[in-house]
Backbone atoms as SQL, in Angstrom:
CREATE TABLE atoms (id INTEGER PRIMARY KEY, chain TEXT, resi INTEGER, resn TEXT, atom TEXT, x REAL, y REAL, z REAL);
INSERT INTO atoms VALUES
  (1, 'A', 1, 'UNK', 'N', -15.964, -9.869, -9.322),
  (2, 'A', 1, 'UNK', 'CA', -14.842, -9.407, -10.123),
  (3, 'A', 1, 'UNK', 'C', -14.915, -9.995, -11.515),
  (4, 'A', 2, 'UNK', 'N', -15.117, -9.163, -12.491),
  (5, 'A', 2, 'UNK', 'CA', -15.190, -9.661, -13.864),
  (6, 'A', 2, 'UNK', 'C', -13.879, -9.480, -14.587),
  (7, 'A', 3, 'UNK', 'N', -13.851, -9.964, -15.823),
  (8, 'A', 3, 'UNK', 'CA', -12.644, -9.806, -16.633),
  (9, 'A', 3, 'UNK', 'C', -12.363, -8.342, -16.904),
  (10, 'A', 4, 'UNK', 'N', -13.409, -7.527, -16.952),
  (11, 'A', 4, 'UNK', 'CA', -13.226, -6.096, -17.161),
  (12, 'A', 4, 'UNK', 'C', -12.382, -5.471, -16.072),
  (13, 'A', 5, 'UNK', 'N', -12.592, -5.909, -14.828),
  (14, 'A', 5, 'UNK', 'CA', -11.815, -5.388, -13.703),
  (15, 'A', 5, 'UNK', 'C', -10.333, -5.701, -13.875),
  (16, 'A', 6, 'UNK', 'N', -10.043, -6.947, -14.257),
  (17, 'A', 6, 'UNK', 'CA', -8.646, -7.357, -14.450),
  (18, 'A', 6, 'UNK', 'C', -8.027, -6.534, -15.578),
  (19, 'A', 7, 'UNK', 'N', -8.769, -6.364, -16.656),
  (20, 'A', 7, 'UNK', 'CA', -8.267, -5.585, -17.800),
  (21, 'A', 7, 'UNK', 'C', -7.987, -4.146, -17.378),
  (22, 'A', 8, 'UNK', 'N', -8.948, -3.534, -16.669),
  (23, 'A', 8, 'UNK', 'CA', -8.777, -2.146, -16.227),
  (24, 'A', 8, 'UNK', 'C', -7.545, -1.993, -15.347),
  (25, 'A', 9, 'UNK', 'N', -7.392, -2.935, -14.405),
  (26, 'A', 9, 'UNK', 'CA', -6.262, -2.827, -13.474),
  (27, 'A', 9, 'UNK', 'C', -4.936, -2.923, -14.212),
  (28, 'A', 10, 'UNK', 'N', -4.849, -3.821, -15.183),
  (29, 'A', 10, 'UNK', 'CA', -3.592, -4.011, -15.902),
  (30, 'A', 10, 'UNK', 'C', -3.250, -2.820, -16.790),
  (31, 'A', 11, 'UNK', 'N', -4.263, -2.056, -17.185),
  (32, 'A', 11, 'UNK', 'CA', -4.026, -0.956, -18.103),
  (33, 'A', 11, 'UNK', 'C', -4.137, 0.412, -17.440),
  (34, 'A', 12, 'UNK', 'N', -4.200, 0.410, -16.131),
  (35, 'A', 12, 'UNK', 'CA', -4.290, 1.656, -15.382),
  (36, 'A', 12, 'UNK', 'C', -2.883, 2.033, -14.914),
  (37, 'A', 13, 'UNK', 'N', -2.511, 3.288, -15.103),
  (38, 'A', 13, 'UNK', 'CA', -1.191, 3.674, -14.616),
  (39, 'A', 13, 'UNK', 'C', -1.279, 4.097, -13.151),
  (40, 'A', 14, 'UNK', 'N', -0.119, 4.297, -12.548),
  (41, 'A', 14, 'UNK', 'CA', -0.062, 4.646, -11.121),
  (42, 'A', 14, 'UNK', 'C', -0.844, 5.914, -10.819),
  (43, 'A', 15, 'UNK', 'N', -0.711, 6.902, -11.699),
  (44, 'A', 15, 'UNK', 'CA', -1.386, 8.187, -11.474),
  (45, 'A', 15, 'UNK', 'C', -2.903, 7.991, -11.431),
  (46, 'A', 16, 'UNK', 'N', -3.429, 7.216, -12.376),
  (47, 'A', 16, 'UNK', 'CA', -4.874, 6.957, -12.407),
  (48, 'A', 16, 'UNK', 'C', -5.313, 6.190, -11.163),
  (49, 'A', 17, 'UNK', 'N', -4.517, 5.209, -10.777),
  (50, 'A', 17, 'UNK', 'CA', -4.832, 4.411, -9.595),
  (51, 'A', 17, 'UNK', 'C', -4.865, 5.300, -8.345),
  (52, 'A', 18, 'UNK', 'N', -3.871, 6.151, -8.196),
  (53, 'A', 18, 'UNK', 'CA', -3.809, 7.035, -7.028),
  (54, 'A', 18, 'UNK', 'C', -4.986, 8.012, -7.024),
  (55, 'A', 19, 'UNK', 'N', -5.332, 8.541, -8.211),
  (56, 'A', 19, 'UNK', 'CA', -6.476, 9.459, -8.284),
  (57, 'A', 19, 'UNK', 'C', -7.756, 8.765, -7.816),
  (58, 'A', 20, 'UNK', 'N', -7.952, 7.519, -8.242),
  (59, 'A', 20, 'UNK', 'CA', -9.140, 6.769, -7.804),
  (60, 'A', 20, 'UNK', 'C', -9.094, 6.512, -6.301),
  (61, 'A', 21, 'UNK', 'N', -7.913, 6.195, -5.773),
  (62, 'A', 21, 'UNK', 'CA', -7.765, 5.973, -4.332),
  (63, 'A', 21, 'UNK', 'C', -8.101, 7.239, -3.558),
  (64, 'A', 22, 'UNK', 'N', -7.656, 8.384, -4.072),
  (65, 'A', 22, 'UNK', 'CA', -7.925, 9.660, -3.403),
  (66, 'A', 22, 'UNK', 'C', -9.421, 9.960, -3.362),
  (67, 'A', 23, 'UNK', 'N', -10.153, 9.428, -4.358),
  (68, 'A', 23, 'UNK', 'CA', -11.609, 9.620, -4.395),
  (69, 'A', 23, 'UNK', 'C', -12.334, 8.593, -3.517),
  (70, 'A', 24, 'UNK', 'N', -11.557, 7.692, -2.898),
  (71, 'A', 24, 'UNK', 'CA', -12.155, 6.696, -2.019),
  (72, 'A', 24, 'UNK', 'C', -12.707, 5.475, -2.745),
  (73, 'A', 25, 'UNK', 'N', -12.283, 5.262, -3.983),
  (74, 'A', 25, 'UNK', 'CA', -12.745, 4.109, -4.764),
  (75, 'A', 25, 'UNK', 'C', -12.252, 2.813, -4.105),
  (76, 'A', 26, 'UNK', 'N', -13.198, 2.028, -3.595),
  (77, 'A', 26, 'UNK', 'CA', -12.839, 0.808, -2.853),
  (78, 'A', 26, 'UNK', 'C', -12.105, -0.210, -3.716),
  (79, 'A', 27, 'UNK', 'N', -12.479, -0.330, -4.980),
  (80, 'A', 27, 'UNK', 'CA', -11.812, -1.261, -5.892),
  (81, 'A', 27, 'UNK', 'C', -10.360, -0.832, -6.101),
  (82, 'A', 28, 'UNK', 'N', -10.133, 0.451, -6.263),
  (83, 'A', 28, 'UNK', 'CA', -8.769, 0.958, -6.465),
  (84, 'A', 28, 'UNK', 'C', -7.922, 0.730, -5.221),
  (85, 'A', 29, 'UNK', 'N', -8.500, 0.947, -4.037),
  (86, 'A', 29, 'UNK', 'CA', -7.772, 0.700, -2.791),
  (87, 'A', 29, 'UNK', 'C', -7.401, -0.781, -2.685),
  (88, 'A', 30, 'UNK', 'N', -8.321, -1.634, -3.083),
  (89, 'A', 30, 'UNK', 'CA', -8.065, -3.076, -3.072),
  (90, 'A', 30, 'UNK', 'C', -6.935, -3.426, -4.043),
  (91, 'A', 31, 'UNK', 'N', -6.946, -2.824, -5.226),
  (92, 'A', 31, 'UNK', 'CA', -5.890, -3.069, -6.215),
  (93, 'A', 31, 'UNK', 'C', -4.541, -2.603, -5.690),
  (94, 'A', 32, 'UNK', 'N', -4.544, -1.446, -5.036),
  (95, 'A', 32, 'UNK', 'CA', -3.299, -0.918, -4.466),
  (96, 'A', 32, 'UNK', 'C', -2.725, -1.916, -3.455),
  (97, 'A', 33, 'UNK', 'N', -3.589, -2.419, -2.595),
  (98, 'A', 33, 'UNK', 'CA', -3.173, -3.399, -1.587),
  (99, 'A', 33, 'UNK', 'C', -2.622, -4.652, -2.267),
  (100, 'A', 34, 'UNK', 'N', -3.377, -5.189, -3.221),
  (101, 'A', 34, 'UNK', 'CA', -2.956, -6.417, -3.907),
  (102, 'A', 34, 'UNK', 'C', -1.625, -6.238, -4.636),
  (103, 'A', 35, 'UNK', 'N', -1.449, -5.074, -5.224),
  (104, 'A', 35, 'UNK', 'CA', -0.236, -4.830, -6.010),
  (105, 'A', 35, 'UNK', 'C', 1.019, -4.703, -5.148),
  (106, 'A', 36, 'UNK', 'N', 0.867, -4.194, -3.921),
  (107, 'A', 36, 'UNK', 'CA', 2.048, -3.873, -3.114),
  (108, 'A', 36, 'UNK', 'C', 2.174, -4.636, -1.798),
  (109, 'A', 37, 'UNK', 'N', 1.198, -5.434, -1.436),
  (110, 'A', 37, 'UNK', 'CA', 1.232, -6.110, -0.132),
  (111, 'A', 37, 'UNK', 'C', 2.484, -6.982, 0.044),
  (112, 'A', 38, 'UNK', 'N', 2.846, -7.756, -0.964),
  (113, 'A', 38, 'UNK', 'CA', 4.015, -8.643, -0.833),
  (114, 'A', 38, 'UNK', 'C', 5.295, -7.849, -0.605),
  (115, 'A', 39, 'UNK', 'N', 5.480, -6.808, -1.401),
  (116, 'A', 39, 'UNK', 'CA', 6.686, -5.984, -1.279),
  (117, 'A', 39, 'UNK', 'C', 6.733, -5.280, 0.079),
  (118, 'A', 40, 'UNK', 'N', 5.576, -4.784, 0.539),
  (119, 'A', 40, 'UNK', 'CA', 5.521, -4.078, 1.816),
  (120, 'A', 40, 'UNK', 'C', 5.711, -5.051, 2.988),
  (121, 'A', 41, 'UNK', 'N', 5.245, -6.289, 2.845),
  (122, 'A', 41, 'UNK', 'CA', 5.458, -7.308, 3.872),
  (123, 'A', 41, 'UNK', 'C', 6.951, -7.565, 4.040),
  (124, 'A', 42, 'UNK', 'N', 7.672, -7.616, 2.918),
  (125, 'A', 42, 'UNK', 'CA', 9.122, -7.846, 2.979),
  (126, 'A', 42, 'UNK', 'C', 9.822, -6.735, 3.744),
  (127, 'A', 43, 'UNK', 'N', 9.351, -5.507, 3.576),
  (128, 'A', 43, 'UNK', 'CA', 9.943, -4.382, 4.312),
  (129, 'A', 43, 'UNK', 'C', 9.711, -4.576, 5.810),
  (130, 'A', 44, 'UNK', 'N', 8.491, -4.931, 6.183),
  (131, 'A', 44, 'UNK', 'CA', 8.184, -5.165, 7.606),
  (132, 'A', 44, 'UNK', 'C', 9.037, -6.311, 8.160),
  (133, 'A', 45, 'UNK', 'N', 9.173, -7.373, 7.381),
  (134, 'A', 45, 'UNK', 'CA', 9.945, -8.539, 7.830),
  (135, 'A', 45, 'UNK', 'C', 11.441, -8.235, 7.954),
  (136, 'A', 46, 'UNK', 'N', 11.892, -7.196, 7.280),
  (137, 'A', 46, 'UNK', 'CA', 13.289, -6.783, 7.419),
  (138, 'A', 46, 'UNK', 'C', 13.563, -6.316, 8.858),
  (139, 'A', 47, 'UNK', 'N', 12.544, -5.726, 9.474),
  (140, 'A', 47, 'UNK', 'CA', 12.694, -5.171, 10.827),
  (141, 'A', 47, 'UNK', 'C', 12.143, -6.099, 11.910),
  (142, 'A', 48, 'UNK', 'N', 11.093, -6.831, 11.577),
  (143, 'A', 48, 'UNK', 'CA', 10.407, -7.694, 12.551),
  (144, 'A', 48, 'UNK', 'C', 10.375, -9.108, 11.976),
  (145, 'A', 49, 'UNK', 'N', 10.973, -10.060, 12.666),
  (146, 'A', 49, 'UNK', 'CA', 11.082, -11.405, 12.089),
  (147, 'A', 49, 'UNK', 'C', 9.819, -12.252, 12.258),
  (148, 'A', 50, 'UNK', 'N', 8.966, -11.918, 13.192),
  (149, 'A', 50, 'UNK', 'CA', 7.730, -12.673, 13.416),
  (150, 'A', 50, 'UNK', 'C', 6.732, -12.362, 12.298),
  (151, 'A', 51, 'UNK', 'N', 6.348, -13.407, 11.528),
  (152, 'A', 51, 'UNK', 'CA', 5.479, -13.198, 10.368),
  (153, 'A', 51, 'UNK', 'C', 4.102, -12.653, 10.738),
  (154, 'A', 52, 'UNK', 'N', 3.559, -13.098, 11.862),
  (155, 'A', 52, 'UNK', 'CA', 2.240, -12.622, 12.275),
  (156, 'A', 52, 'UNK', 'C', 2.283, -11.137, 12.644),
  (157, 'A', 53, 'UNK', 'N', 3.322, -10.753, 13.355),
  (158, 'A', 53, 'UNK', 'CA', 3.478, -9.338, 13.711),
  (159, 'A', 53, 'UNK', 'C', 3.685, -8.507, 12.444),
  (160, 'A', 54, 'UNK', 'N', 4.481, -9.027, 11.509),
  (161, 'A', 54, 'UNK', 'CA', 4.708, -8.321, 10.245),
  (162, 'A', 54, 'UNK', 'C', 3.385, -8.126, 9.498),
  (163, 'A', 55, 'UNK', 'N', 2.518, -9.138, 9.524),
  (164, 'A', 55, 'UNK', 'CA', 1.192, -9.021, 8.888),
  (165, 'A', 55, 'UNK', 'C', 0.360, -7.943, 9.571),
  (166, 'A', 56, 'UNK', 'N', 0.396, -7.916, 10.886),
  (167, 'A', 56, 'UNK', 'CA', -0.345, -6.887, 11.634),
  (168, 'A', 56, 'UNK', 'C', 0.175, -5.489, 11.283),
  (169, 'A', 57, 'UNK', 'N', 1.497, -5.356, 11.214),
  (170, 'A', 57, 'UNK', 'CA', 2.096, -4.072, 10.864),
  (171, 'A', 57, 'UNK', 'C', 1.725, -3.664, 9.437),
  (172, 'A', 58, 'UNK', 'N', 1.696, -4.659, 8.542),
  (173, 'A', 58, 'UNK', 'CA', 1.300, -4.405, 7.153),
  (174, 'A', 58, 'UNK', 'C', -0.109, -3.814, 7.108),
  (175, 'A', 59, 'UNK', 'N', -1.025, -4.438, 7.833),
  (176, 'A', 59, 'UNK', 'CA', -2.408, -3.947, 7.841),
  (177, 'A', 59, 'UNK', 'C', -2.496, -2.551, 8.445),
  (178, 'A', 60, 'UNK', 'N', -1.777, -2.326, 9.539),
  (179, 'A', 60, 'UNK', 'CA', -1.757, -0.988, 10.154),
  (180, 'A', 60, 'UNK', 'C', -1.179, 0.036, 9.172),
  (181, 'A', 61, 'UNK', 'N', -0.125, -0.371, 8.476),
  (182, 'A', 61, 'UNK', 'CA', 0.509, 0.514, 7.503),
  (183, 'A', 61, 'UNK', 'C', -0.434, 0.882, 6.367),
  (184, 'A', 62, 'UNK', 'N', -1.196, -0.093, 5.880),
  (185, 'A', 62, 'UNK', 'CA', -2.131, 0.205, 4.796),
  (186, 'A', 62, 'UNK', 'C', -3.286, 1.084, 5.267),
  (187, 'A', 63, 'UNK', 'N', -3.667, 0.978, 6.519),
  (188, 'A', 63, 'UNK', 'CA', -4.687, 1.890, 7.057),
  (189, 'A', 63, 'UNK', 'C', -4.160, 3.323, 6.991),
  (190, 'A', 64, 'UNK', 'N', -2.894, 3.496, 7.366),
  (191, 'A', 64, 'UNK', 'CA', -2.264, 4.823, 7.291),
  (192, 'A', 64, 'UNK', 'C', -2.176, 5.287, 5.831),
  (193, 'A', 65, 'UNK', 'N', -1.769, 4.382, 4.952),
  (194, 'A', 65, 'UNK', 'CA', -1.655, 4.714, 3.525),
  (195, 'A', 65, 'UNK', 'C', -3.004, 5.165, 2.972),
  (196, 'A', 66, 'UNK', 'N', -4.049, 4.387, 3.248),
  (197, 'A', 66, 'UNK', 'CA', -5.375, 4.733, 2.737),
  (198, 'A', 66, 'UNK', 'C', -5.856, 6.067, 3.305),
  (199, 'A', 67, 'UNK', 'N', -5.577, 6.296, 4.582),
  (200, 'A', 67, 'UNK', 'CA', -6.051, 7.515, 5.242),
  (201, 'A', 67, 'UNK', 'C', -5.275, 8.752, 4.800),
  (202, 'A', 68, 'UNK', 'N', -4.032, 8.567, 4.365),
  (203, 'A', 68, 'UNK', 'CA', -3.212, 9.734, 4.047),
  (204, 'A', 68, 'UNK', 'C', -2.778, 9.791, 2.585),
  (205, 'A', 69, 'UNK', 'N', -3.456, 9.054, 1.712),
  (206, 'A', 69, 'UNK', 'CA', -3.082, 9.024, 0.289),
  (207, 'A', 69, 'UNK', 'C', -3.157, 10.425, -0.340),
  (208, 'A', 70, 'UNK', 'N', -3.997, 11.297, 0.220),
  (209, 'A', 70, 'UNK', 'CA', -4.093, 12.665, -0.296),
  (210, 'A', 70, 'UNK', 'C', -2.782, 13.431, -0.166),
  (211, 'A', 71, 'UNK', 'N', -1.941, 13.021, 0.782),
  (212, 'A', 71, 'UNK', 'CA', -0.677, 13.738, 0.980),
  (213, 'A', 71, 'UNK', 'C', 0.397, 13.323, -0.032),
  (214, 'A', 72, 'UNK', 'N', 0.109, 12.308, -0.839),
  (215, 'A', 72, 'UNK', 'CA', 1.064, 11.867, -1.867),
  (216, 'A', 72, 'UNK', 'C', 0.861, 12.731, -3.109),
  (217, 'A', 73, 'UNK', 'N', 1.845, 13.550, -3.433),
  (218, 'A', 73, 'UNK', 'CA', 1.708, 14.477, -4.558),
  (219, 'A', 73, 'UNK', 'C', 2.396, 13.980, -5.826),
  (220, 'A', 74, 'UNK', 'N', 3.317, 13.047, -5.707),
  (221, 'A', 74, 'UNK', 'CA', 4.052, 12.540, -6.874),
  (222, 'A', 74, 'UNK', 'C', 3.813, 11.041, -7.021),
  (223, 'A', 75, 'UNK', 'N', 2.980, 10.639, -7.977),
  (224, 'A', 75, 'UNK', 'CA', 2.676, 9.211, -8.162),
  (225, 'A', 75, 'UNK', 'C', 3.926, 8.342, -8.331),
  (226, 'A', 76, 'UNK', 'N', 4.992, 8.915, -8.928),
  (227, 'A', 76, 'UNK', 'CA', 6.208, 8.113, -9.134),
  (228, 'A', 76, 'UNK', 'C', 6.909, 7.785, -7.817),
  (229, 'A', 77, 'UNK', 'N', 6.527, 8.478, -6.743),
  (230, 'A', 77, 'UNK', 'CA', 7.131, 8.211, -5.432),
  (231, 'A', 77, 'UNK', 'C', 6.272, 7.284, -4.570),
  (232, 'A', 78, 'UNK', 'N', 5.210, 6.724, -5.148),
  (233, 'A', 78, 'UNK', 'CA', 4.270, 5.881, -4.402),
  (234, 'A', 78, 'UNK', 'C', 4.970, 4.787, -3.605),
  (235, 'A', 79, 'UNK', 'N', 5.773, 3.987, -4.295),
  (236, 'A', 79, 'UNK', 'CA', 6.408, 2.846, -3.647),
  (237, 'A', 79, 'UNK', 'C', 7.344, 3.278, -2.516),
  (238, 'A', 80, 'UNK', 'N', 8.130, 4.306, -2.760),
  (239, 'A', 80, 'UNK', 'CA', 9.050, 4.813, -1.732),
  (240, 'A', 80, 'UNK', 'C', 8.264, 5.347, -0.533),
  (241, 'A', 81, 'UNK', 'N', 7.200, 6.092, -0.816),
  (242, 'A', 81, 'UNK', 'CA', 6.348, 6.664, 0.235),
  (243, 'A', 81, 'UNK', 'C', 5.726, 5.555, 1.093),
  (244, 'A', 82, 'UNK', 'N', 5.184, 4.535, 0.431),
  (245, 'A', 82, 'UNK', 'CA', 4.585, 3.417, 1.172),
  (246, 'A', 82, 'UNK', 'C', 5.648, 2.655, 1.952),
  (247, 'A', 83, 'UNK', 'N', 6.807, 2.454, 1.351),
  (248, 'A', 83, 'UNK', 'CA', 7.899, 1.755, 2.025),
  (249, 'A', 83, 'UNK', 'C', 8.358, 2.492, 3.278),
  (250, 'A', 84, 'UNK', 'N', 8.385, 3.815, 3.200),
  (251, 'A', 84, 'UNK', 'CA', 8.764, 4.623, 4.358),
  (252, 'A', 84, 'UNK', 'C', 7.752, 4.458, 5.490),
  (253, 'A', 85, 'UNK', 'N', 6.476, 4.430, 5.135),
  (254, 'A', 85, 'UNK', 'CA', 5.433, 4.220, 6.147),
  (255, 'A', 85, 'UNK', 'C', 5.623, 2.855, 6.814),
  (256, 'A', 86, 'UNK', 'N', 5.881, 1.824, 6.017),
  (257, 'A', 86, 'UNK', 'CA', 6.063, 0.469, 6.576),
  (258, 'A', 86, 'UNK', 'C', 7.310, 0.403, 7.455),
  (259, 'A', 87, 'UNK', 'N', 8.374, 1.049, 7.010),
  (260, 'A', 87, 'UNK', 'CA', 9.609, 1.082, 7.798),
  (261, 'A', 87, 'UNK', 'C', 9.357, 1.773, 9.129),
  (262, 'A', 88, 'UNK', 'N', 8.707, 2.929, 9.088),
  (263, 'A', 88, 'UNK', 'CA', 8.460, 3.693, 10.320),
  (264, 'A', 88, 'UNK', 'C', 7.545, 2.955, 11.292),
  (265, 'A', 89, 'UNK', 'N', 6.516, 2.311, 10.768),
  (266, 'A', 89, 'UNK', 'CA', 5.594, 1.581, 11.642),
  (267, 'A', 89, 'UNK', 'C', 6.313, 0.377, 12.269),
  (268, 'A', 90, 'UNK', 'N', 7.225, -0.238, 11.530),
  (269, 'A', 90, 'UNK', 'CA', 8.003, -1.374, 12.043),
  (270, 'A', 90, 'UNK', 'C', 8.971, -0.910, 13.118),
  (271, 'A', 91, 'UNK', 'N', 9.646, 0.201, 12.872),
  (272, 'A', 91, 'UNK', 'CA', 10.598, 0.737, 13.844),
  (273, 'A', 91, 'UNK', 'C', 9.867, 1.179, 15.123),
  (274, 'A', 92, 'UNK', 'N', 8.683, 1.763, 14.957),
  (275, 'A', 92, 'UNK', 'CA', 7.890, 2.171, 16.127),
  (276, 'A', 92, 'UNK', 'C', 7.508, 0.944, 16.961),
  (277, 'A', 93, 'UNK', 'N', 7.181, -0.154, 16.272),
  (278, 'A', 93, 'UNK', 'CA', 6.819, -1.382, 16.984),
  (279, 'A', 93, 'UNK', 'C', 8.018, -1.901, 17.801),
  (280, 'A', 94, 'UNK', 'N', 9.207, -1.867, 17.208),
  (281, 'A', 94, 'UNK', 'CA', 10.404, -2.374, 17.879),
  (282, 'A', 94, 'UNK', 'C', 10.683, -1.603, 19.172),
  (283, 'A', 95, 'UNK', 'N', 10.470, -0.285, 19.131),
  (284, 'A', 95, 'UNK', 'CA', 10.702, 0.547, 20.316),
  (285, 'A', 95, 'UNK', 'C', 9.683, 0.179, 21.329);
């Protein structure tokens, strides 16, 4: 990871990031995870109090996100869309 990567990530908008993710760009997928993992963990922890289980759900949720990123048509809804996936995966675990 060079300084160029950090610069690119900071100056890339959500739409560009999502487009790269849709193309399967591994660096972009990694950036997406890094940018949202903490926030998505908090959503899981809202439903499941065990931190280890919440981490497992987070990883499962990101697998779903990566696999279905093509279904996201509005980049401005990224966070809500990901949050819904995390909420649903947490609720499914509780059942």
